[in-house]
C-alpha positions as CSV (number, residue, x, y, z in Angstrom):
1,M,32.2,24.4,10.7
2,A,30.4,21.4,9.7
3,G,27.2,18.8,10.5
4,I,26.0,16.0,10.1
5,Y,22.1,15.4,10.1
6,L,20.5,11.5,10.3
7,H,17.1,10.7,9.0
8,I,15.8,7.9,11.4
9,P,12.5,6.9,9.4
10,F,10.2,4.4,11.3
11,C,7.2,6.0,14.3
12,K,5.1,3.7,16.4
13,K,2.7,5.5,14.9
14,A,1.8,7.9,12.3
15,C,0.6,12.2,13.2
16,H,-1.8,13.0,11.3
17,Y,0.1,16.4,9.8
18,C,3.2,14.6,9.6
19,N,4.5,15.1,5.9
20,F,8.3,13.7,6.5
21,H,9.5,10.4,5.5
22,F,8.9,7.3,7.5
23,S,8.0,4.2,8.5
24,T,6.2,2.7,10.7
25,Q,7.3,-1.0,9.5
26,T,10.1,-0.6,12.7
27,D,11.0,-4.8,11.5
28,T,13.8,-3.0,9.1
29,I,15.5,-0.3,11.7
30,Q,19.2,-3.3,11.7
31,S,18.7,-3.3,8.0
32,F,19.2,0.3,7.8
33,V,21.3,0.5,10.4
34,E,23.6,-1.3,9.0
35,A,22.6,1.1,5.6
36,L,23.5,4.4,6.8
37,I,26.6,3.1,8.6
38,R,27.6,2.4,5.0
39,E,26.4,4.9,3.7
40,I,28.7,7.5,6.4
41,E,32.1,6.0,4.8
42,L,30.5,5.8,1.1
43,Q,30.3,10.2,1.7
44,K,33.2,10.7,4.2
45,S,34.6,12.7,1.8
46,Y,31.7,15.1,1.2
47,I,33.3,17.1,4.6
48,N,36.6,17.7,5.2
49,E,36.2,20.4,8.1
50,P,35.7,19.1,11.5
51,I,32.1,18.5,12.4
52,E,31.0,20.6,14.7
53,T,27.4,19.3,15.2
54,I,25.3,15.6,14.8
55,Y,21.7,15.7,14.4
56,F,19.2,12.6,14.8
57,G,16.2,13.5,13.5
58,G,13.3,12.1,12.0
59,G,11.5,10.0,12.1
60,T,11.7,8.2,16.0
61,P,15.6,8.9,16.7
62,S,14.7,7.5,19.9
63,L,13.4,3.6,18.5
64,L,17.3,3.1,17.8
65,N,19.1,0.7,21.0
66,E,22.1,1.9,22.5
67,P,24.2,-0.4,20.3
68,Q,23.4,0.6,17.4
69,L,23.5,4.9,18.5
70,K,26.7,3.8,19.4
71,A,27.8,2.2,16.4
72,I,26.5,5.4,13.8
73,L,28.7,7.8,16.4
74,A,31.8,5.2,16.1
75,A,31.4,5.6,11.8
76,I,31.5,9.2,12.0
77,Y,33.8,9.5,14.2
78,T,36.0,7.3,11.8
79,H,35.4,8.4,8.9
80,F,34.6,11.8,9.7
81,K,37.3,15.2,11.6
82,V,35.1,15.7,14.8
83,A,35.9,18.6,16.8
84,T,36.8,18.2,20.0
85,T,33.8,19.7,21.4
86,I,30.1,18.7,19.7
87,E,26.9,19.2,20.0
88,C,24.9,16.0,19.8
89,T,21.8,16.2,19.8
90,L,18.7,12.9,19.4
91,E,15.1,14.0,19.1
92,A,13.0,11.6,21.6
93,N,8.9,11.1,21.8
94,P,7.7,11.5,25.9
95,D,7.2,7.6,25.4
96,D,10.3,5.9,24.7
97,I,12.5,8.1,27.5
98,H,13.4,6.5,31.1
99,P,15.9,5.9,33.3
100,I,17.6,3.7,31.3
101,K,17.7,4.9,28.2
102,L,18.5,8.0,29.2
103,A,21.8,6.3,30.6
104,A,22.7,5.2,27.3
105,W,22.0,8.4,25.5
106,K,24.6,10.1,27.7
107,Q,26.9,7.3,27.4
108,V,26.9,7.3,23.9
109,G,27.5,11.1,23.7
110,I,23.7,12.5,23.3
111,N,24.7,16.0,25.3
112,R,21.1,17.2,23.7
113,L,18.0,16.3,23.6
114,S,14.8,17.4,21.1
115,I,11.6,16.1,23.1
116,G,8.2,16.3,21.1
117,I,5.7,17.1,23.4
118,Q,3.7,18.8,21.3
119,S,1.0,20.1,24.1
120,F,0.5,19.6,26.9
121,Q,-3.5,19.0,26.3
122,A,-4.8,16.1,25.9
123,S,-7.5,17.1,23.2
124,A,-4.8,18.2,21.3
125,L,-2.3,15.5,21.4
126,T,-5.3,12.9,20.4
127,W,-6.4,15.3,17.9
128,M,-3.2,14.9,16.4
129,N,-2.4,11.7,16.7
130,R,0.0,10.9,19.0
131,A,1.7,7.9,20.7
132,H,1.9,9.6,24.1
133,T,-0.4,11.0,26.6
134,V,0.3,14.4,28.8
135,E,1.1,11.6,31.6
136,Q,4.3,10.9,29.6
137,S,5.1,14.0,28.4
138,H,5.7,15.4,32.3
139,A,7.4,12.5,33.2
140,A,10.1,12.3,29.8
141,I,11.1,16.4,30.6
142,E,11.3,15.0,35.2
143,M,13.1,12.2,34.4
144,A,15.3,14.0,31.2
145,K,15.9,16.5,33.9
146,Q,17.1,14.3,36.9
147,A,19.7,12.1,34.4
148,G,21.7,15.4,33.5
149,I,20.2,16.3,30.5
150,H,20.9,20.4,30.4
151,N,20.5,21.0,27.1
152,L,16.8,20.1,27.0
153,S,14.8,21.7,24.0
154,I,11.3,20.2,23.6
155,D,8.2,21.3,20.3
156,L,5.5,22.8,21.6
157,I,2.7,23.3,17.9
158,Y,-0.1,25.8,18.4
159,G,-2.7,26.9,16.2
160,T,-4.6,23.4,15.9
161,P,-8.9,23.6,16.3
162,T,-9.4,21.9,19.9
163,L,-7.0,24.4,20.8
164,T,-8.0,27.1,23.2
165,D,-6.0,30.6,24.1
166,Q,-5.8,29.4,27.6
167,A,-4.9,25.8,27.0
168,L,-2.0,27.2,25.0
169,M,-1.0,30.0,27.8
170,E,-1.4,27.2,30.4
171,D,1.3,25.0,27.9
172,V,3.5,28.0,27.4
173,D,3.9,28.0,31.8
174,W,5.1,24.1,31.8
175,I,7.7,25.6,30.0
176,Q,9.0,28.9,32.8
177,H,7.9,26.1,35.5
178,Y,10.4,23.0,34.0
179,Q,13.7,26.0,33.3
180,I,13.1,24.8,29.9
181,N,16.2,25.6,28.3
182,H,15.2,25.7,24.4
183,V,12.6,25.7,22.7
184,S,10.7,24.9,19.0
185,C,6.7,26.5,18.9
186,Y,5.8,25.8,14.7
187,A,1.7,26.7,14.0
188,L,0.5,23.5,12.5
189,T,0.2,23.3,8.6
190,V,-1.5,21.1,6.9
191,E,0.9,19.5,4.4
192,D,-0.2,18.4,0.8
193,K,0.0,14.4,1.5
194,T,-0.8,13.8,4.9
195,A,-3.9,11.9,7.2
196,L,-4.7,15.3,8.5
197,K,-5.3,17.3,4.5
198,K,-7.9,14.3,3.6
199,L,-9.4,14.4,6.9
200,I,-10.0,18.2,6.5
201,E,-11.1,18.1,2.4
202,K,-13.8,15.3,3.4
203,G,-15.0,18.3,6.2
204,Q,-14.5,15.1,9.2
205,I,-12.4,17.9,11.4
206,E,-12.8,21.6,12.0
207,A,-10.0,23.1,8.8
208,V,-6.9,26.0,10.7
209,D,-8.0,29.2,11.0
210,P,-5.0,31.5,10.2
211,E,-6.1,34.4,12.4
212,K,-6.0,32.4,15.5
213,Q,-2.0,30.7,14.6
214,A,-1.4,34.7,14.3
215,K,-2.9,35.4,17.7
216,H,-1.0,31.8,19.2
217,F,2.1,33.6,17.2
218,E,1.3,36.5,19.6
219,I,0.5,34.3,22.8
220,V,3.5,32.3,22.2
221,S,7.0,35.1,21.3
222,T,5.4,37.2,24.4
223,R,4.9,34.7,27.0
224,L,8.2,33.0,26.4
225,M,10.4,36.5,26.0
226,A,8.6,37.5,29.0
227,M,10.7,34.0,30.5
228,G,14.1,36.2,29.2
229,M,13.9,33.8,26.2
230,E,15.7,35.3,22.6
231,H,13.5,34.7,20.1
232,Y,16.3,33.8,17.9
233,E,14.7,32.4,15.2
234,I,10.9,33.0,13.9
235,S,10.0,29.3,15.6
236,N,12.5,28.7,18.3
237,F,13.5,30.8,21.2
238,S,16.1,30.2,23.9
239,K,17.8,31.4,27.2
240,P,20.9,32.8,26.2
241,G,23.9,30.2,25.3
242,F,20.7,26.9,24.7
243,R,20.1,28.3,21.2
244,S,20.5,25.4,18.9
245,Q,23.9,24.8,16.8
246,H,22.7,22.6,14.1
247,N,19.7,24.2,13.2
248,S,21.4,28.1,13.5
249,N,24.3,26.5,11.4
250,Y,21.8,26.0,9.0
251,W,20.1,29.2,8.7
252,S,23.9,31.1,8.5
253,G,24.8,28.9,5.7
254,T,26.7,26.3,6.5
255,I,28.3,23.3,5.3
256,Y,26.3,19.9,5.9
257,L,25.4,16.1,5.5
258,G,22.7,14.4,5.5
259,L,22.4,10.8,5.6
260,G,19.8,8.3,5.4
261,P,16.3,7.9,2.7
262,S,14.5,12.1,2.2
263,A,18.4,13.4,4.5
264,H,19.3,16.5,3.0
265,S,22.9,18.0,2.0
266,F,24.5,21.8,1.4
267,N,27.8,22.1,0.5
268,T,27.0,25.8,-1.0
269,I,27.8,25.1,-4.3
270,S,25.2,21.9,-4.3
271,R,21.8,21.0,-2.9
272,Q,21.6,16.7,-2.3
273,W,18.7,15.2,-1.3
274,N,18.2,11.0,-1.0
275,I,15.5,9.3,-2.4
276,A,12.7,9.0,0.2
277,N,12.3,5.3,0.1
278,N,13.0,3.1,2.8
279,A,13.7,-0.5,0.7
280,L,15.6,1.2,-2.5
281,Y,17.5,3.2,0.3
282,I,18.6,-0.2,1.9
283,Q,19.0,-1.4,-1.8
284,S,21.8,0.4,-3.2
285,I,24.0,1.2,-0.2
286,A,24.4,-2.6,-0.1
287,N,25.2,-2.5,-4.4
288,G,27.2,0.9,-3.0
289,Q,26.2,2.8,-5.0
290,L,24.8,6.1,-3.6
291,N,20.9,7.2,-4.7
292,F,20.4,10.5,-5.2
293,E,19.0,13.9,-6.7
294,I,20.9,17.2,-6.5
295,E,20.9,20.7,-7.9
296,Y,23.3,22.8,-8.2
297,L,22.3,26.6,-6.9
298,T,22.6,29.9,-9.3
299,E,23.4,32.8,-8.1
300,A,19.4,33.7,-7.8
301,N,19.7,30.6,-5.9
302,R,21.7,31.5,-3.3
303,Y,20.8,35.3,-2.2
304,N,17.8,33.8,-2.3
305,E,18.0,31.3,0.0
306,Y,20.3,34.1,2.6
307,M,17.0,36.0,2.3
308,M,15.0,33.1,3.5
309,T,17.0,32.2,6.0
310,S,17.8,35.9,7.5
311,L,14.5,36.8,8.1
312,R,14.0,34.3,9.7
313,R,16.4,35.1,12.5
314,M,16.5,37.9,14.9
315,E,19.5,38.9,13.4
316,G,18.1,39.3,10.0
317,F,19.8,40.3,6.6
318,D,23.8,42.1,6.3
319,L,24.0,44.8,3.3
320,D,27.5,44.2,3.8
321,L,27.9,40.3,3.9
322,I,25.2,40.6,0.6
323,E,27.9,42.8,-0.9
324,A,30.6,40.9,0.0
325,R,28.9,37.5,-1.3
326,F,27.0,38.5,-4.0
327,G,27.8,41.8,-5.6
328,K,26.9,45.3,-6.5
329,R,23.6,44.6,-8.0
330,Y,22.0,42.5,-5.3
331,L,23.5,44.6,-2.6
332,N,21.2,47.6,-5.0
333,H,18.5,44.5,-5.7
334,S,17.4,45.2,-1.4
335,I,18.2,48.2,-0.6
336,A,15.5,49.0,-3.2
337,M,13.2,46.0,-1.7
338,I,13.5,48.4,1.6
339,Q,12.8,51.3,-0.1
340,A,9.8,49.9,-1.8
341,M,8.6,49.0,2.5
342,R,9.6,51.1,4.0
343,S,6.0,53.3,4.6
344,K,5.0,49.2,6.3
345,N,7.3,50.0,8.9
346,I,8.2,46.3,9.1
347,F,12.0,46.1,9.4
348,Q,14.0,47.9,12.9
349,Q,17.7,48.6,11.7
350,N,21.3,48.5,13.0
351,G,23.6,50.2,11.3
352,N,23.5,48.1,8.1
353,Q,21.7,45.3,9.2
354,Y,17.7,44.9,8.8
355,S,15.7,42.6,11.1
356,L,11.5,42.1,11.6
357,K,9.7,43.5,14.1
358,K,8.5,41.1,16.2
359,E,4.4,42.4,15.0
360,A,5.7,41.2,11.4
361,K,7.5,38.6,12.4
362,F,4.6,36.2,11.7
363,L,4.5,36.7,7.9
364,A,8.8,36.5,7.4
365,D,8.0,34.0,4.2
366,G,5.9,36.4,2.5
367,I,8.6,39.0,3.0
368,A,11.5,37.5,2.7
369,S,9.9,35.8,-1.4
370,D,9.5,39.5,-2.0
371,F,13.4,40.3,-1.8
372,F,13.5,36.8,-4.2
373,I,15.3,36.3,-7.6
374,L,13.3,35.2,-10.3
375,G,15.1,33.3,-12.8
376,S,19.0,32.5,-12.7
377,A,20.5,36.1,-11.7
378,L,19.7,39.9,-11.9
379,S,20.3,41.7,-15.2
380,P,23.5,43.5,-15.5
């Protein structure tokens, strides 16, 4: 089981909170697509098992036209073994969605759509500097459903200063109204080198309130679970059978290849990431060169990543798997950490599996870091 991620580094507009690599200079899209297709060929030996998921992320992949998408997918099918049944996801902004595009996406093989709604509140969209309107959000969902795209996901952001508790509840109610099968809900984070951080530092907008975010997390998780959704990962909810297979594979430590500027790849031994510069990426590929940095993972690195991703998932971590994959020392370390945290009453146990209780999930990353092994490995 393996996946391919394609980073499409173009956007119409820069959202204030975004720290992903992208450019608003869209006149080089065709040159980028040609380079991406060449990179697919250059990287054809990275994965030797069938590809089961393909994910177009960004950036804004919905800016690509039908011939560009078709050419990219054709290159993947030419140079990789692709499973008979795959999950092929396209991230799309509401303002890019209309019936002709939806039909084209289905025609080229897109069978899952992730729409960047972020909020159904006009004030929140303005605050985030989003390019679309509330009306376009509703229209996009309606059109996608009418086009027969049943594997539909939407993104929401909570914890923004202008978003009240009541407005967030209304956002979540729209999920039930439209019978959305998958929702990714993210707490607003203030990342370095973003317009949001600069505006906060200058005192031009209100800073993020952690207590408000924790309350919003509780509202989101409680209401979505009441609708019958699984809270299968800290930021992700789905109806049974509609989990994101691609992202679930990430969190399970599956091999994946990242293509495009800034994209990351993982093969269980090392992690590598492409240069985050569109012009240099295109130039390097034109010269037949892959321009990336690489990190070879120590045993401790792999254990730390396992704990980070496992504690974000509803299944949690498995002591038997830890012993089989990392050995007795890591098993003993994990058991010792469980004992040290027992008084906090944050775990629920199912045999040798430990997962976080609902009230502890908002603190998952911090709890995982307590398990981390510092340095290259445990002492003998």
